[in-house]
N, C-alpha and C positions, 0 to 999 in steps of 0.2 A: 691693439687688442692685447690683453696680459694674458701672459699664461695660465693664471690663476681663472682670467675669465671662460677662457678656451675648455679650461679643464669643467669647471662649473655646467655650460654647456654640453659635454659628453653626457658628465654625467647625470645630467636630468633628463638625458634620453633612456637610463638605465631602467629607471623606474617603469618606463613603459614598454620595457623588453619584458623584464618580470612579467609585469599585469599580461603581456601577449599571451608571455608562455603558460602562464596559467588557464587562461582562456579557452586558447585552443585545445589544449588536454580536456575540455568538458564540453567543446563546441560541438553543436548538432550541422553537419551541412549536408546540404542535396547536390553540391557542385565538387571541385575540387579537392579530395582531401589532405594536401597540401597548404591550402588555402582558406582555412573557416574565417580568414579575416577581411573576404575580398571587398565589399564594401568598402572600408576605411582605406585597405590597399588601394584602391580605384582609385578614391578622392585623393589621397595623396601622390600618388601617379599623375594626375591632373595640374596638381600643385607642383610639383616638379615640375612636370613637362612645360609647365607655365613660367619659369622661370631661367629654365634651358631657352627654352624661344624667343625670351625678353633680354637674357643676361647673356649667357654662355655659348651659345651657340653663336651669336653675332661676334663676341669678342674671339673666340675660336677661329673663327673663317676669314678674320682681317690677321690672326693674327699667322694663319695657313699663306695669306696671298702675299703679306708682308715679308716675312720672312723665309730665306732658302730653305730648299729640302735639307742641302748637309747642316743646315743649322739647328733646324727644327731637330735634326738625328743626333745632335749632338748635346740637345738639350734632354730630348729622350735617356739617352744613354748615361748622363747623370745622375739623373734620378734612378736609374735602374741599377747602376753601380750603387748607391747610398742603401737600395733597398735590398741588395747580395745579404747584405749584413743580417737581418731579418731572417732572411730567407734559409740564411746557412743554419740559424739559431734553432728555426722550425725543423729544417730537415735532420739536425741531431734529436732533438725530442721526438720525432717519430722513427727514429733508431735508424735510419739512411746514413751513417759516421762518411760517407766513403761521398755521398754529393754533398754533405754539408763541410767537407772540406774543401770540397771544391769551389764551393760558392765560396768560404773565405779566401781562397786561390784567384778564383776572378778578381773580389776586391782588390787584393795586394798588387794586380797585375795590373788592371785598369785605374788605381790611383797614381801607380807609377806610372809605368809606360805609356799608359792612356790618357795620362793630362788630367787626371782627377775623373776620370769617368767618360770625360768627352768620348773618346775615342774606346770603341770594344774590340780592345786586341786580345783579351782573353779568349772570344769567341775565336777567332783566326788561328788559334793557339789551341783548341780543342777542346775548351772546358765550357759547356753548356752551360746558356742560361736557364734555371729552373722559376719554377711560380709556388712561392709556397707561403702559408697564413697562417694563424694560430687558430682561426675555423677551421683549415684543415686539418692542423693536427687534432683538434678534439676530435673530429670525427676519423681518426685514426685512430683514437684514444677510444672506438666505440661507441662517443655522445651522438644522439639524434637531432636531426639540426632542427627540429621544432617546425612550428609554421611556417608558412614564407610571408615575409611581410616587407612592406616599403618604408623606408627612412626618410625622416625630411633630409632633404638638400642630399642623401647619400646612396638612394636609390636602392636597388633589387638586394634582399636579405635574406637571411633566417632569424630567427633567436638566437641560435647558438653564432651563428656569422655575428649579427649585428652587437653580441654582447660581446665576441670577438675583437670586433673592429675598436668599438668604443673604450673596452676596457684595459683592451690586452696591444694590439696591433698599433695602438699609436704613439704608445712610449716606449716599442722596438726601431719608430722611427726615426732615425739621424736628424731629420730637421728639428724634430721638437725640441732638442737640444741645444739650437744656437741659440746664445744668448740673448743677441740683440735684436730686440723684437720688431722692428720693425722690415728687417732684412729674414728673420722668419716666417714671415706674414707674407712677404714680395716672394720668397721661395715656395708657400704652400699655393701661391694665388698662379705661379706660372706652370706650377708642376699641373695643377687642375685644368687651366689650358691646353697646356702642351698634351695630357691626354685626352679632350674632350676634342681638340683637333684631328688626333689621331682615330676621332671614329665617327668624323663628317660621313666619310665615304660608307661607312655601314648603318651609318643611321639613317644616311638617303634611302641604302636599299629596302631596309625596314618600313620607311614610310610607305615608298611605293609599293610594296610587297604584300604586308599584312594588312590583314582588314581589320581585326583588333591588336592594335599594339603591345595593348597591355599583356594580352592572354601571352601574344609570341614571346616577348620579353619575360614574363614568368618562366615559362618553358625553356626558354634558352639559358636564364641563369640556373637554375636548376638541373638541368641536365649537366652545364660547363662546372656546375661547384660538384657534382658529383664524380665526374670524369676526373675533375684535378686532385680528389682526396684519394683516388684507388691509381692516380701517374698513368691515365688515360687508357686501364684498363678493368672499367667497373664491373663485379660480376654480375648477370643476367637479373633483373627485377622478374618477380614472379608475376606470372598471369594471373590476373584474379579470377578466372574461368580456372584454372588448375586448381587452387585452393578451393573453389568452390567444389568442385568435383572431390576434392583427398577429404575433405569434411563429410559428404555424404556417404562417405563409402564404409564400409564394413567398421562402423563404430569406432575409426580412426579420424584423430585433431590432429591437424598440421599447422604448428606455429605459422605467422605472417614472420615475414624476416625484415630483420630490423633496417629502416632505411637511413643510410648514413645524414 
């Protein structure tokens, strides 16, 4: 698969996100206000779930069964090290200069002393691993998340995060710039399988505990993204009862808070 083909596939999803953003702005919902497209989202969730059960989960299970734990850890560390570059850029864009410098330091140390990132030497040296992307950067800049949307193959997202992943984050991925197409595609495939293998236990618990896996995953995704944007310390969300009480008092109107 050529780089041009991958680019066209990614860009083909952007009109969908634009349409979803426009529609969700005027949609009337009787359910979750974060999910005005629940009918579509549940259908896409079912499609993705089918792909996962038929392909990703069996391959990830075999990957986990065949490879020793230390090998899988090395693979995860390798891709995590590549991600530190874009994480550092986003920390800088968010004004967190110290964290950005730490991310670039992690990459330098792990790429050299850590054998191209296979060993996470930087964490042992006290350089914390961060988790940042352009969707979080937009959230820090005050851009609202927009409607919750399940993307084909990519899974849970929002209009803001989906646009960021397709139009910006993909170009901050060093794997994207590997010139040899078969090698690049193999790297993409290994990263997906490694990431899915790391979620096998969590997905098993979710299947056992959740009566409605779609709602459970939606809530977990939105809560986690909110926590990430505020670095684990999000402001308290306003209680709807407080808002209704304040608007009913002495002619005073309180505007709802902006949801990141």
